[in-house]
MIMAR-946728 format. One record per residue: residue number from 1; x, y, z of N, C-alpha, C in turn. Coordinates in steps of 0.2 Angstrom, whole numbers, always signed. Layout:
BEGIN
k->NUM, n.east->X, n.north->Y, n.up->Z, ca.east->X, ca.north->Y, ca.up->Z, c.east->X, c.north->Y, c.up->Z;
...
//
This chain:
BEGIN
k->1, n.east->-150, n.north->-385, n.up->+295, ca.east->-150, ca.north->-390, ca.up->+300, c.east->-156, c.north->-390, c.up->+303;
k->2, n.east->-159, n.north->-396, n.up->+304, ca.east->-166, ca.north->-397, ca.up->+307, c.east->-165, c.north->-401, c.up->+313;
k->3, n.east->-167, n.north->-398, n.up->+319, ca.east->-167, ca.north->-401, ca.up->+325, c.east->-174, c.north->-403, c.up->+328;
k->4, n.east->-175, n.north->-409, n.up->+329, ca.east->-181, ca.north->-411, ca.up->+331, c.east->-181, c.north->-414, c.up->+338;
k->5, n.east->-186, n.north->-413, n.up->+342, ca.east->-185, ca.north->-416, ca.up->+349, c.east->-192, c.north->-419, c.up->+351;
k->6, n.east->-192, n.north->-424, n.up->+355, ca.east->-198, ca.north->-427, ca.up->+357, c.east->-201, c.north->-424, c.up->+363;
k->7, n.east->-206, n.north->-419, n.up->+362, ca.east->-209, ca.north->-415, ca.up->+367, c.east->-216, c.north->-416, c.up->+366;
k->8, n.east->-220, n.north->-419, n.up->+372, ca.east->-227, ca.north->-420, ca.up->+371, c.east->-230, c.north->-413, c.up->+372;
k->9, n.east->-236, n.north->-412, n.up->+369, ca.east->-240, ca.north->-406, ca.up->+369, c.east->-241, c.north->-403, c.up->+376;
k->10, n.east->-241, n.north->-407, n.up->+381, ca.east->-242, ca.north->-405, ca.up->+388, c.east->-236, c.north->-402, c.up->+391;
k->11, n.east->-230, n.north->-404, n.up->+388, ca.east->-224, ca.north->-401, ca.up->+390, c.east->-221, c.north->-395, c.up->+387;
k->12, n.east->-225, n.north->-393, n.up->+381, ca.east->-223, ca.north->-387, ca.up->+377, c.east->-225, c.north->-381, c.up->+381;
k->13, n.east->-220, n.north->-376, n.up->+381, ca.east->-221, ca.north->-370, ca.up->+385, c.east->-220, c.north->-364, c.up->+380;
k->14, n.east->-224, n.north->-360, n.up->+380, ca.east->-223, ca.north->-354, ca.up->+376, c.east->-220, c.north->-348, c.up->+381;
k->15, n.east->-214, n.north->-346, n.up->+379, ca.east->-210, ca.north->-341, ca.up->+383, c.east->-212, c.north->-334, c.up->+380;
k->16, n.east->-212, n.north->-329, n.up->+385, ca.east->-213, ca.north->-322, ca.up->+383, c.east->-206, c.north->-320, c.up->+381;
k->17, n.east->-205, n.north->-314, n.up->+378, ca.east->-199, ca.north->-311, ca.up->+376, c.east->-194, c.north->-311, c.up->+382;
k->18, n.east->-196, n.north->-309, n.up->+388, ca.east->-192, ca.north->-308, ca.up->+393, c.east->-189, c.north->-315, c.up->+396;
k->19, n.east->-194, n.north->-320, n.up->+396, ca.east->-192, ca.north->-326, ca.up->+398, c.east->-187, c.north->-330, c.up->+393;
k->20, n.east->-188, n.north->-328, n.up->+387, ca.east->-184, ca.north->-331, ca.up->+382, c.east->-177, c.north->-328, c.up->+382;
k->21, n.east->-176, n.north->-322, n.up->+383, ca.east->-170, ca.north->-319, ca.up->+384, c.east->-166, c.north->-321, c.up->+390;
k->22, n.east->-170, n.north->-322, n.up->+396, ca.east->-167, ca.north->-325, ca.up->+402, c.east->-164, c.north->-332, c.up->+401;
k->23, n.east->-168, n.north->-336, n.up->+397, ca.east->-166, ca.north->-343, ca.up->+395, c.east->-160, c.north->-343, c.up->+391;
k->24, n.east->-160, n.north->-339, n.up->+386, ca.east->-155, ca.north->-338, ca.up->+381, c.east->-148, c.north->-336, c.up->+385;
k->25, n.east->-149, n.north->-331, n.up->+389, ca.east->-143, ca.north->-329, ca.up->+393, c.east->-140, c.north->-334, c.up->+397;
k->26, n.east->-144, n.north->-338, n.up->+400, ca.east->-142, ca.north->-344, ca.up->+405, c.east->-139, c.north->-349, c.up->+401;
k->27, n.east->-140, n.north->-350, n.up->+395, ca.east->-137, ca.north->-355, ca.up->+391, c.east->-130, c.north->-353, c.up->+388;
k->28, n.east->-128, n.north->-347, n.up->+388, ca.east->-122, ca.north->-345, ca.up->+385, c.east->-116, c.north->-347, c.up->+390;
k->29, n.east->-110, n.north->-349, n.up->+387, ca.east->-105, ca.north->-350, ca.up->+391, c.east->-102, c.north->-344, c.up->+394;
k->30, n.east->-98, n.north->-345, n.up->+399, ca.east->-95, ca.north->-339, ca.up->+403, c.east->-90, c.north->-335, c.up->+398;
k->31, n.east->-87, n.north->-337, n.up->+393, ca.east->-82, ca.north->-334, ca.up->+389, c.east->-86, c.north->-330, c.up->+384;
k->32, n.east->-92, n.north->-330, n.up->+383, ca.east->-96, ca.north->-327, ca.up->+378, c.east->-95, c.north->-319, c.up->+378;
k->33, n.east->-96, n.north->-317, n.up->+384, ca.east->-96, ca.north->-309, ca.up->+385, c.east->-89, c.north->-306, c.up->+384;
k->34, n.east->-84, n.north->-309, n.up->+387, ca.east->-77, ca.north->-307, ca.up->+386, c.east->-75, c.north->-307, c.up->+379;
k->35, n.east->-77, n.north->-313, n.up->+375, ca.east->-75, ca.north->-314, ca.up->+368, c.east->-78, c.north->-309, c.up->+364;
k->36, n.east->-84, n.north->-307, n.up->+365, ca.east->-87, ca.north->-302, ca.up->+361, c.east->-84, c.north->-295, c.up->+362;
k->37, n.east->-82, n.north->-294, n.up->+369, ca.east->-79, ca.north->-287, ca.up->+370, c.east->-72, c.north->-287, c.up->+367;
k->38, n.east->-68, n.north->-292, n.up->+367, ca.east->-62, ca.north->-292, ca.up->+363, c.east->-63, c.north->-291, c.up->+356;
k->39, n.east->-68, n.north->-295, n.up->+353, ca.east->-69, ca.north->-294, ca.up->+346, c.east->-71, c.north->-287, c.up->+344;
k->40, n.east->-75, n.north->-284, n.up->+348, ca.east->-77, ca.north->-277, ca.up->+347, c.east->-71, c.north->-272, c.up->+347;
k->41, n.east->-66, n.north->-273, n.up->+352, ca.east->-60, ca.north->-269, ca.up->+352, c.east->-56, c.north->-270, c.up->+346;
k->42, n.east->-55, n.north->-276, n.up->+344, ca.east->-50, ca.north->-278, ca.up->+339, c.east->-53, c.north->-274, c.up->+332;
k->43, n.east->-60, n.north->-275, n.up->+332, ca.east->-63, ca.north->-272, ca.up->+326, c.east->-62, c.north->-264, c.up->+326;
k->44, n.east->-63, n.north->-261, n.up->+332, ca.east->-62, ca.north->-254, ca.up->+332, c.east->-55, c.north->-252, c.up->+330;
k->45, n.east->-50, n.north->-256, n.up->+333, ca.east->-43, ca.north->-254, ca.up->+332, c.east->-42, c.north->-255, c.up->+324;
k->46, n.east->-45, n.north->-260, n.up->+321, ca.east->-44, ca.north->-261, ca.up->+314, c.east->-46, c.north->-255, c.up->+310;
k->47, n.east->-52, n.north->-253, n.up->+312, ca.east->-55, ca.north->-247, ca.up->+308, c.east->-51, c.north->-241, c.up->+309;
k->48, n.east->-49, n.north->-240, n.up->+315, ca.east->-45, ca.north->-234, ca.up->+316, c.east->-38, c.north->-234, c.up->+312;
k->49, n.east->-35, n.north->-240, n.up->+312, ca.east->-29, ca.north->-241, ca.up->+308, c.east->-30, c.north->-240, c.up->+301;
k->50, n.east->-35, n.north->-242, n.up->+298, ca.east->-37, ca.north->-241, ca.up->+291, c.east->-38, c.north->-234, c.up->+289;
k->51, n.east->-40, n.north->-230, n.up->+294, ca.east->-41, ca.north->-223, ca.up->+293, c.east->-35, c.north->-219, c.up->+294;
k->52, n.east->-30, n.north->-221, n.up->+298, ca.east->-24, ca.north->-217, ca.up->+299, c.east->-18, c.north->-219, c.up->+296;
k->53, n.east->-18, n.north->-225, n.up->+294, ca.east->-11, ca.north->-227, ca.up->+291, c.east->-11, c.north->-225, c.up->+283;
k->54, n.east->-5, n.north->-224, n.up->+281, ca.east->-3, ca.north->-221, ca.up->+275, c.east->-6, c.north->-226, c.up->+269;
k->55, n.east->-4, n.north->-232, n.up->+270, ca.east->-6, ca.north->-237, ca.up->+265, c.east->-13, c.north->-240, c.up->+266;
k->56, n.east->-17, n.north->-237, n.up->+271, ca.east->-24, ca.north->-239, ca.up->+272, c.east->-24, c.north->-247, c.up->+274;
k->57, n.east->-19, n.north->-249, n.up->+279, ca.east->-19, ca.north->-255, ca.up->+281, c.east->-22, c.north->-256, c.up->+287;
k->58, n.east->-26, n.north->-262, n.up->+288, ca.east->-29, ca.north->-263, ca.up->+294, c.east->-25, c.north->-268, c.up->+298;
k->59, n.east->-27, n.north->-269, n.up->+304, ca.east->-23, ca.north->-273, ca.up->+309, c.east->-21, c.north->-280, c.up->+306;
k->60, n.east->-26, n.north->-283, n.up->+302, ca.east->-24, ca.north->-289, ca.up->+299, c.east->-19, c.north->-289, c.up->+294;
k->61, n.east->-19, n.north->-283, n.up->+290, ca.east->-14, ca.north->-282, ca.up->+285, c.east->-7, c.north->-281, c.up->+288;
k->62, n.east->-7, n.north->-277, n.up->+293, ca.east->+0, ca.north->-276, ca.up->+297, c.east->+2, c.north->-282, c.up->+300;
k->63, n.east->-2, n.north->-286, n.up->+303, ca.east->+0, ca.north->-293, ca.up->+306, c.east->+3, c.north->-297, c.up->+300;
k->64, n.east->-1, n.north->-298, n.up->+295, ca.east->+0, ca.north->-302, ca.up->+290, c.east->+5, c.north->-300, c.up->+285;
k->65, n.east->+8, n.north->-293, n.up->+286, ca.east->+13, ca.north->-290, ca.up->+281, c.east->+10, c.north->-290, c.up->+274;
k->66, n.east->+4, n.north->-288, n.up->+273, ca.east->+1, ca.north->-288, ca.up->+266, c.east->-1, c.north->-281, c.up->+265;
k->67, n.east->-2, n.north->-280, n.up->+258, ca.east->-4, ca.north->-273, ca.up->+255, c.east->-8, c.north->-275, c.up->+249;
k->68, n.east->-14, n.north->-271, n.up->+249, ca.east->-18, ca.north->-272, ca.up->+243, c.east->-16, c.north->-267, c.up->+238;
k->69, n.east->-15, n.north->-270, n.up->+232, ca.east->-13, ca.north->-267, ca.up->+226, c.east->-18, c.north->-266, c.up->+221;
k->70, n.east->-20, n.north->-260, n.up->+219, ca.east->-25, ca.north->-259, ca.up->+213, c.east->-21, c.north->-259, c.up->+207;
k->71, n.east->-23, n.north->-263, n.up->+202, ca.east->-20, ca.north->-263, ca.up->+195, c.east->-25, c.north->-260, c.up->+190;
k->72, n.east->-23, n.north->-255, n.up->+187, ca.east->-27, ca.north->-253, ca.up->+181, c.east->-27, c.north->-258, c.up->+176;
k->73, n.east->-33, n.north->-259, n.up->+173, ca.east->-34, ca.north->-263, ca.up->+167, c.east->-34, c.north->-260, c.up->+161;
//
């Protein structure tokens, strides 16, 4: 996707790394941080379940009532 904007050369500003991150943080919606936290927790729970369940099922497998079956060819 290409985004073009009409900015004159005198309006163009070069941001340093710190300023860029401040601008980026200010543009994120309020739910962005909590959503990332929830996704991290769900991923961690999924990994732990894969490691400890007998059938090596993740959270998504348990919720969806699915099992991966390996068939020898």
